[in-house]
N, C-alpha and C positions, 0 to 999 in steps of 0.2 A: 343463649344465656338463660339459665334457670332463674326464675323469679321467686322471691320469698313471698308466700301468700300473706295477705293482710287479714287481720282479724275482722270478723263481722262486727257491727255495732255491739259494744260490750254491755251485756245486761247489768253486770255488777256496777258499772259506772254510769249507766244511762240516767239514773235518778239525779245525777249531779250536773247534767248538761246545762250550761248557761248560754246566753247569747254570745257569739264570737265577735271579737273586734280585731280589725287589722289596721295597721298604719298605712294610709294611702299617700304615696309621695306626691300625688297631684294636689290634694287638698292640704297636705302636711298636717293631718290630724288622724286620730284613731276613729274608725267608722264601724258601725255595725255591719257584719257581713250578711248581705242579702243577695243571693245570686240572681242573675237576669232571668233564669229559666227554672224556677222551682228547685227541684232536687238535683239538677244537672249543673256541674261546674266545668267551664272551659278554661284551661290554664295553658299559658305559653311561657317558656323560659328560654332566653338566649343561650345557646350552647357555645362550643369552643371553635376556634380556628386551629385545625390540627397540623401545626408545624413544629411542635415541641411537646415536652412531657407535661404531666399533670402535677400541679403543686398544691400545697395546703390551702391556698387562697381559692383555687377552683373548688376543692372539696368542700370548703365552708359554704360556698354558694349552693352547690348542687345537693349537699346534705340538708340544707335548710328547706329547699323545695321538695325534697323527699319527705320531710316531716309535714309540710303543707299537704302533700298528696295523701299521706297516711292519715293525718288527723281529719281531713275532710271526708275521707272514706269511712273512718270510724264514726263520724257524726251522721252517716247515712246518705251522703251525697255520692252520685256517680261522677267520677272525675275523668275527663278526657284531657290528657296532658300531652302537648306537643313540644318538642325541643329540636332545634336545628343544629346542623354542623356546617360551618362556613368552609366548604371544601374547595372554593376558588376565591383567591384573595391575593393582594399584592405581597403579603408576608409569605404565603405559601410558595408563590412563584419565585420570590427572592431566595428563600431557603432551598428550594429544589435546585436552583442553579448552583448555590454554594456547595451542596453535597453531591451534585451531579446525579440527581435522581429524578425520575418522572414525577410531576406534581401529583398525579393521581395515586401513585404508589406511596409517596410521602404522606399524603392525607390518610390513606387507608391504614398505614402503619401506626400513625399517632392516634387515630380514632380508636383503633383496637386497644392500644395501650391505655387510653383514657377510659374506655368501657371496662377493661379488666380491673382498673383501680376502683371504679365505682362499684363493680360487682364485689370486689374484696371488702368494701366498706358496707355491703348489704344495702346499697342504694338502688331503689326500684327503677326499672326502665320506664320511660314515658310510654304512653299509648302509641304515639307516632314519633319516630326519630328520623329526621329527614335531612337529606343533603341539599344544599343550595342548587347544585347542578341538576337535581331532579325536579326543580320548580320553575325551569325556564319558561315553559308555555304560559303559566299563570303570571309570571313576572311581566312578560310581554303584553298580556291582556290588560294588566293594570296600567302599564305605561301608555298604551294606546288610548285608553279612556282618559287619562290625565292630559294627554296632548289634545284630544278632542275638546276637553273642557277649558283649554287654554291655560292649564295649570302646569304644563311642562312644555319644553321646547327642545328641538334637536339642533346641534351645531357640530358639523364636521364629524358625524358618527357618534358623538356623545349626546345623551339626553339628560336634561337637568329639570329639577322641580323648582317652580317659581315661588320662593318662600314669601315674597311680598304680597302675593295673591291670597295668602292665608293670614288673616288678621290676628289669629290666635297662636301663631307660631311663637313658641317660647313659653307657653302656659305651664308646661311640666317643669322645665328647668328654672324658669323665672330669671334667666340670665339677661343681661343687657347685650346690646349689639356688640360692644367691645369685648365682653366676656365670651360671647359666641365666636368671635373672630379668633381669639386666642385659643379656645378649646378646639376649634376646627383645625387649626395648624398643628396643635399638639396631638390630635387623634386621627391624623392621616388625610384630612381634606386639604384643599388648596384654595383659600379665599382669593388668591391672586391669579387664578386660572383666567386667561384672557378670553376664553370662550364663554364665560359666564356673563349674564346680564347684571347680576348682583352677587357680591362676594359670598353671601351665605346660601345661595342656591346650591343644591346638592345633587350628586350624580344618581340617576336612576339606571342608566345604561352607559357603559364605558367602551369606547373603541379599543379593540385589542391590537397590540403591536404585532409585527410580522412573526415573531418567534413565540407568541403567547397563544394559549388555547382560546378558541372563539366559538360562538354560536351564531347562526343566521338570524337576522332580524330585519325589519323594514328600514332600519337605520344603518345597515351594514353589519359586518362581522364584529362581534363584541362580546362582552360578558356583563353580568349584572353588577350594579352598585351594591354597597354594603347593606343599606337600610331596606331596600326593596324585597330582599329574600324573606325577611320575617313577615312583612305584610302579606306576601303571597302565600306563605305557609299557613298563616292564621286564617286567611280567606278560604283556602282550599281544604284544610283539615279540621278547622273549628267552625267559625262563623264570621259574619260581618262585624260583630262586636263580641267581646269576651269578658269574662269575669275578672281574671287575674293575669297580669303580665309581669314577669320578673327578670331579674338579672343583677349584676353588680352595679353599684351606685355610679361607677364611671361611665356607664352606658346611657345615663339620662340625657346628656347632650354630647354629640349630636344624634346618637342612634335612636333612642326612644322618642325624642322630640320629633325627629323626621318621620318615624313610623306613624305617629299620630297624624301628621299633616297629610301624608300620602294616602293613608287608609281612610280617614274620615272624608277626604275629598273624593276618593274613588267610590266608596260605598254610599256616602250621604248619611251614614249612621253615626250618631254621637251619643254617648262617648264611645270611642273605639275600645277603650279598656275602662272597666268600672273601678278596679283596684290595682294600683301600681305598687309593687313590692320590690325593694332594693336592698341588697346586702352590702354591708360596709367591708372595707378591706382588712386583710390580715397583715400585720406589720412584722418585720424581722430585722434585727440590727438597726432599729430606729427608723426604718423606711418601709413603705408599702412593698409587699412581696410582689415582684414582677419579673418577667423575662428580660426586659430591657436593663434592669439593674443587676440581674444575676444573683439576687439574694433569695434563692428559692429553697424551700424545704419540700422534697419530693415525697409523694405518697408511697411510691414503691420502695424508697429507702426506709421510711418509717415502719413499713410493714415487715421489714427484716428484723426489727428490734422490738416492736410492740404489737399487741393484738389489735385487730380491727375495732373491737369494742372499746378499747382504750382511746383510740384515735377518735371514734365517734363520740365518746364521752367528752373529750376535751373540746371538740368543735361545738357540741350542744351546750357546753357550759358557758358559752359566750353568746349573748343575744345578737341576733342577726343585724340589728341596727346600731351596734356598738363596735367601732374599730378596736382591735386588740393586738397585743404583741405576743408572738409565740415564744414560749420558753419550754425547753424539753422536760423540765422538772414536772410540768403539768401531766405529761404522759406517764411518768413513774407513779405519781399520785393517783392517776386514773386507774392504772392497773390494780392498785391496792383496793380501790373502791369496788371495782368489778369483782375481785376475789372475795371481798366481804359479802357482796350480794349473792355470789354463788354459794357461799357457806350458809347464808340465811335460807336460801331456797332448799339446800340439802337438808338442813335441820327441820324445815317445815313440811317436807315431802309427805309425811304420813299424818299431817295435821289438817283438819278441816279449817279450823280457825274462824274468827269473825273479823270483819273489817272495822277499822277505826274510820268511821264515816267522815269525820272532819278532815283526815289526811287525804282520803280519796277525793273529797270535794275540792280541797285546795289544789290538788294535782290537775283536775280538769279546769278549774278556774284559771290556773296559771297558763295553760295552753289556750284557753279561750281569750286570754288577754294578750293579743298580738303574739301568740306562740312564744310565750316566755319559757323557753326550754331550760335556762339556768335555774329558774325557780322550780320547775317540774323535777329536775334532777335532785335538787336539794331536798324536796319532799320525799322522793324515792329513797334517798340515802338515809334520811333521819327517821323515816316512818316504816321502813321495810318490815321490821319485826312486828308491827301492829296491823299489818295488812294480810288478809287471807291469801294463801298460796296461789290460787287460781287468779285472783284479782291482780296480785303482784306480777304474775307472769304476763297477764294481758297488758299491764302498764309498761313493762319492759318491751314487749312486742310492739306496742304502739310507737315507741321511740326507736325501734329497729335493732334492739340488742339481741343477737343470736350467736350460737356456736356455729362458726362458718363451716365446720366439717359435718356436724350432725343436723344442723338447722334447728336444733332445740334452743329454747331460750337460755342464753348464757351457757 
């Protein structure tokens, strides 16, 4: 896949750099962004389980983290970005049986579809894009260490994490025990599993059924639990602790909560993640867009009617921490806004022009303020005629707006 090159730090905008703030889900406040390792930023984002197609809700999340990657690079950081693909999972195995297809072929097919959609939207690929099944040795290394520390236990081929041994379990979600029980049931766990010592203990390793794929382990043939793959990839491809971890807000519990517990207890490093970033859901027909409800707007369908830039504009016109309802009229309006910007660029081609410094300053301040992309777009739209051509081009590039055929800006 060809990648769109990122602009180097933009001289025209560098005078207006302010300190960047991000909303940390752990502290539930905006915090100054100060990375753990000077100008190096390590970022991990939970990817897809590839058993079905890509919808607008997926795009909203991954486009936001595309902007995170682009903006941090613009500010002079070297970003190492890892994203996983959960290519072994109960949902994949269930769907593979339903459609009479090998689970690996099913996963490869939908992973390619997903990446094609992201490429069409000009979303940059991560530094490392890793399958869960490629991380088995690291997963087993972490599990063995947790067992040795008496933080995990094996029962009949399953291995569970002892949540009661971690006094801080729940610090991210801030959920009560009762809330955790309900969310566990809702999100695929089984608090009533008779092999568990405690209902909220979670699977690190799962015994495979006779007709399921399996890997050799000290506990018998099995496959990894859901949460452990992300801890393993972060440990292998990034570090013992990282700057940014992200995903949809529905992953906070049990997924991200459990990641914290297993990673911090395995490495002894706290905090496991300095800044937790979570995107809100996209709504459609009054409910959250989801595969289970079937109220999906597919990226591939939208691309048949609208430009990638229009889709990108609509997604960025909503703040990542605000749930929103999709209405197609927004795409029609976005197409007109894109056309207006194209006309302005054409008219300004032969002009040197001078920048309206206030507009450029407001643009960078908007992005420094918890990546306020709706405000940044408003400034672009209302101030385009007052900004020098080269600077306007850089600003559009920073937000990922390109002609997908020529790779020129708009």
